[in-house]
C-alpha positions in Angstrom: 112.2 45.8 205.1 113.0 48.3 207.9 114.8 51.6 207.3 117.9 50.2 209.2 117.9 47.1 207.0 117.6 49.2 203.9 120.5 51.3 205.1 122.6 48.2 205.8 121.9 46.8 202.4 122.8 50.1 200.7 126.1 50.3 202.6 126.9 46.6 201.7 126.2 47.3 198.0 128.5 50.4 197.8 131.8 48.7 198.2 131.4 45.8 195.6 129.8 48.4 193.1 132.9 50.5 193.5 135.1 47.5 193.0 133.2 46.7 189.8 133.4 50.2 188.6 137.2 50.1 189.2 137.7 47.7 186.4 135.3 49.3 183.9 138.0 51.0 181.8 140.6 48.2 182.4 140.9 47.5 178.6 142.7 50.9 178.4 145.7 49.3 180.0 147.1 48.4 176.6 146.7 51.8 175.1 150.2 53.2 176.2 151.9 50.0 174.6 150.2 50.2 171.2 153.3 51.8 169.5 155.6 49.0 171.1 153.2 46.3 169.8 153.5 47.8 166.4 157.2 47.4 166.5 156.8 43.8 167.8 154.4 43.0 165.0 155.8 44.9 162.0 153.8 42.8 159.6 150.5 43.8 161.2 148.6 47.0 160.0 148.6 49.7 162.7 144.8 49.7 162.3 144.7 46.1 163.6 147.2 47.0 166.4 144.8 49.7 167.5 141.9 47.2 167.7 143.6 45.6 170.6 142.2 48.5 172.5 138.9 48.9 170.8 138.0 45.2 170.0 136.9 44.3 173.6 134.3 47.0 173.5 132.7 45.8 170.2 132.8 42.1 171.0 131.1 42.8 174.3 127.9 44.0 172.4 126.2 40.6 172.1 126.9 39.8 175.8 125.6 43.2 176.8 122.3 42.9 175.0 121.8 39.3 176.2 122.6 40.1 179.8 120.4 43.2 179.7 117.4 40.9 178.9 118.1 38.1 181.3 119.7 39.7 184.4 117.5 39.6 187.4 115.0 37.4 185.6 116.6 34.2 184.4 120.1 34.7 185.9 121.0 36.6 189.1 123.1 39.8 189.2 125.7 38.2 191.4 126.1 35.2 189.0 126.6 37.3 185.9 129.0 39.7 187.8 131.2 36.9 189.1 131.2 35.1 185.7 132.0 38.3 183.8 134.9 39.1 186.2 136.4 35.6 185.9 136.4 35.8 182.1 137.9 39.3 182.1 140.7 38.3 184.6 141.7 35.1 182.7 141.5 36.5 179.2 143.1 39.9 180.2 146.2 38.1 181.3 146.3 35.4 178.6 147.9 37.6 175.8 151.1 37.8 177.7 151.8 34.2 177.0 151.2 34.1 173.2 153.4 35.0 170.2 150.5 34.8 167.7 148.7 38.1 167.0 145.5 36.4 165.8 145.4 34.4 169.0 146.0 37.7 170.9 143.0 39.2 169.2 140.9 36.2 170.3 141.9 36.6 173.9 141.1 40.4 173.7 137.6 39.5 172.1 137.0 37.1 175.0 138.1 39.8 177.4 135.5 42.0 175.8 132.8 39.4 176.3 133.5 39.5 180.1 133.3 43.2 179.9 130.0 43.0 178.1 128.5 40.9 180.8 129.5 43.4 183.6 128.7 46.6 181.8 124.8 46.4 181.9 124.7 45.5 185.7 126.0 48.8 187.1 123.2 51.2 186.6 120.2 48.9 187.5 122.0 47.8 190.6 122.4 51.4 191.5 118.8 52.2 190.8 117.7 49.2 192.8 119.8 49.6 195.9 119.8 53.4 196.2 117.2 56.2 196.4 116.9 59.9 195.8 120.3 61.7 196.6 122.0 58.4 197.2 121.6 57.5 193.4 123.6 60.6 192.5 126.2 60.0 195.3 126.8 56.4 194.3 126.9 57.1 190.6 129.4 59.8 191.0 131.5 57.7 193.2 131.3 54.9 190.7 132.5 57.4 188.1 135.4 58.3 190.4 136.4 54.6 191.0 136.2 53.9 187.3 138.7 56.8 186.5 141.0 55.9 189.4 141.0 52.4 188.0 141.8 53.6 184.6 144.7 55.7 186.0 146.1 52.7 187.7 145.8 50.3 184.8 147.3 52.9 182.3 150.1 54.0 184.5 151.2 50.5 185.4 150.5 49.3 181.8 152.8 52.0 180.4 155.4 51.4 183.1 155.4 47.7 182.6 155.8 48.1 178.9 158.7 50.5 179.2 160.5 48.4 181.9 159.8 44.8 180.8 158.3 44.8 177.3 154.8 44.8 175.9 153.9 41.3 177.3 154.2 42.7 180.9 151.4 45.1 180.1 148.9 42.3 180.0 150.1 40.9 183.4 148.7 44.2 184.9 145.2 42.5 184.7 146.1 40.5 188.0 144.8 43.7 189.6 141.2 42.6 188.7 141.5 39.8 191.3 140.6 42.0 194.3 137.5 43.2 192.5 136.5 39.6 191.8 136.9 38.7 195.5 134.8 41.7 196.5 132.2 40.7 194.0 132.1 37.0 195.4 132.1 37.9 199.0 130.4 41.3 199.3 128.0 41.9 196.4 124.4 41.5 197.5 121.6 40.6 195.1 119.5 43.7 194.6 115.8 43.8 195.3 114.0 42.4 192.2 112.4 45.2 190.0 109.2 43.9 188.7 106.4 45.5 186.7 103.5 46.4 188.9 99.9 45.5 187.7 99.1 49.1 187.0 102.2 49.7 184.9 102.0 49.3 181.2 104.4 46.7 179.8 107.1 48.5 177.9 108.5 47.0 174.7 112.2 46.9 173.8 111.4 49.4 171.0 109.8 51.7 173.6 112.7 51.4 175.9 115.1 52.4 173.1 112.9 55.3 172.1 112.8 56.6 175.7 116.5 56.4 176.1 117.4 57.0 172.4 118.6 60.5 172.6 121.0 59.7 175.3 122.2 56.6 173.5 122.9 58.7 170.4 124.9 61.2 172.5 126.9 58.4 174.1 127.7 57.0 170.6 128.9 60.4 169.4 130.9 61.0 172.6 132.7 57.6 172.4 133.6 58.2 168.7 135.2 61.4 169.7 136.6 60.5 173.1 138.4 57.3 171.9 140.6 59.4 169.7 142.5 60.6 172.8 143.0 56.9 173.7 144.2 55.9 170.2 146.1 58.8 169.1 147.9 60.1 172.2 150.8 57.7 172.2 151.6 58.5 168.5 151.4 62.3 168.9 153.6 62.1 172.0 156.2 60.2 170.0 155.9 62.2 166.8 156.3 65.4 168.9 159.3 64.1 170.7 157.6 64.5 174.0 158.7 61.0 175.2 157.8 57.3 174.8 155.3 54.8 176.1 155.7 55.8 179.7 155.0 59.4 178.8 152.0 58.5 176.8 150.8 56.5 179.8 151.2 59.5 182.1 149.1 61.6 179.6 146.4 59.0 179.4 146.4 58.7 183.2 146.0 62.5 183.5 142.9 62.1 181.4 141.4 59.6 183.7 142.7 61.5 186.7 140.7 64.4 185.4 137.8 62.0 185.2 138.1 61.6 189.0 137.6 65.4 189.3 134.7 65.3 186.8 133.0 62.5 188.9 133.2 64.6 192.0 132.1 67.7 190.1 128.9 66.1 188.8 127.5 66.0 192.3 127.8 69.8 192.5 126.3 70.6 189.0 123.6 67.9 188.8 120.9 70.5 189.3 121.8 71.9 185.9 120.1 68.9 184.3 121.2 68.1 180.7 123.1 71.5 180.7 125.6 69.7 182.9 126.3 67.4 180.0 126.8 70.4 177.7 129.3 71.7 180.2 131.1 68.4 179.9 131.2 68.6 176.2 132.6 72.2 176.3 135.3 71.0 178.7 136.2 68.1 176.2 136.3 70.6 173.3 138.6 72.9 175.1 140.8 69.9 176.1 141.0 68.8 172.5 141.9 72.2 171.3 144.9 72.3 173.6 145.9 68.8 172.5 145.8 70.0 168.9 148.0 73.1 169.4 150.2 71.9 172.4 153.8 73.1 172.0 155.0 71.1 174.9 154.0 68.2 177.3 152.6 70.6 180.0 150.0 72.1 177.7 149.1 68.6 176.5 148.7 67.6 180.1 146.3 70.6 180.8 144.3 69.5 177.7 144.2 66.0 179.1 142.8 67.2 182.4 140.1 69.2 180.7 139.2 66.0 178.6 139.1 63.9 181.7 136.8 66.4 183.5 134.3 66.3 180.7 134.6 62.5 180.5 134.0 62.2 184.3 130.8 64.3 184.1 129.5 62.5 181.0 129.5 59.0 182.6 127.3 59.5 185.6 125.0 62.0 183.9 124.1 59.7 181.0 123.6 56.8 183.3 121.2 58.7 185.5 119.3 60.2 182.5 118.8 56.9 181.0 117.8 55.3 184.4 115.2 58.0 184.9 113.8 57.6 181.4 112.4 54.1 182.0 110.6 52.2 184.7 112.8 50.4 187.3 112.1 46.9 185.9 113.4 48.1 182.4 116.7 49.7 183.8 119.0 46.7 182.9 117.7 46.6 179.4 118.0 50.4 178.9 121.6 50.2 180.3 122.4 47.5 177.8 121.3 49.7 174.9 123.4 52.6 176.3 126.5 50.4 176.6 125.9 49.0 173.1 125.8 52.5 171.6 129.0 53.4 173.5 130.8 50.1 172.5 129.9 50.8 168.8 131.2 54.3 169.1 134.5 53.2 170.6 134.9 50.5 168.0 134.3 52.8 165.0 136.1 55.8 166.4 139.3 55.4 164.4 137.4 54.6 161.2 135.1 57.6 161.5 137.5 60.2 162.6 140.3 59.1 160.3 137.8 59.1 157.4 136.8 62.7 158.2 140.4 63.9 158.6 141.4 62.3 155.2 138.4 63.7 153.6 139.5 67.2 154.6 142.9 66.5 153.1 144.7 66.2 156.4 146.9 63.4 158.0 145.9 61.5 161.1 147.5 62.9 164.2 146.8 66.4 165.7 144.2 67.2 163.0 142.0 64.3 164.6 141.9 66.4 167.7 140.5 69.3 165.8 137.7 67.2 164.4 136.9 66.1 167.9 136.8 69.7 169.2 134.4 70.7 166.5 132.2 67.6 167.2 131.9 68.4 170.9 131.1 72.0 170.2 128.2 71.0 168.1 127.0 68.5 170.7 127.2 71.1 173.5 125.3 73.6 171.3 122.5 71.1 170.7 122.2 70.5 174.5 122.3 74.3 175.4 119.7 75.1 172.9 117.5 72.2 174.2 115.6 71.7 171.1 116.8 68.1 170.5 116.4 66.7 173.9 113.9 66.5 176.8 115.0 68.3 180.0 115.8 65.8 182.8 115.4 67.3 186.2 117.1 65.8 189.3 115.3 63.4 191.5 
């Protein structure tokens, strides 16, 4: 393939990848409406209401593992991407038309399966279609697109809930349709990554060992980060800062900060894993402000810092994992990374609430204190560098 053909394929891959990245955090659209759903279903425990936001990530795990093994080998990237988008679109909208909470949970579970199909495709497609600096550029732009999408879904989800009721929140998922069309008409099948004869075959266990440190950091990160998603709406109302629409704005500020973080990573990528430590310090500072905020403006500043850390974390971990394994093993490594992240998001409330209660505190602002301490410890581990292998930029 000539250089011009390579460049054309790269440009063609960029747009649909950005479209897929745009819906990566679409599940967060329901977060601003959780308090309203608790009022609509008073007989349901708040813990189960919160699962409407976390269940999709957990139920996507089996699909993520399966797709990581078969994508590009038994089933094409395009087929899986289109199938995952269709499932997510249909099952995302469906809860708006049900009065049964168990059925709503089922739809959210199926939505998570669609997400699980899509999630392991992003990193290997970037690694297969881009090279050198282009990898960092596209990964950073994907992170920006993901956070822009989260802003859009959260803002419109919160507005729809405040204006028309909680059912309207799920209708926001119609915004996934343009991404589906971009996937159908623009997404190219990436060059097949095969093991060369001189390359030793790497086992699933070896892949997990190679990417394991980053997977653990992603697990811990998602346990701590999801607290901002699950607790913000409650803290906003308890502090008399506003209602669902205000909570949606704060959550959107977090993901808006993620846009800044995605751009910033391109500037600090030469720091290696210390860029990730910087991200965790930003997250720690943000959670400190959320814990002590006397007004909505301080809370918004904390949300920006959390978003910046989140925006750096996403592309950094994806690149570190991608560089830790051969090209033909990228999809499987990506699936492991996403599984750890999904588990972290699902158990977030259980773990952090358990720690808070063990300390004799009540869930709410004290949860933010736990997250601040957790991120400080993670940043310290990365700065010391004794627990991880340094990853230099390509």
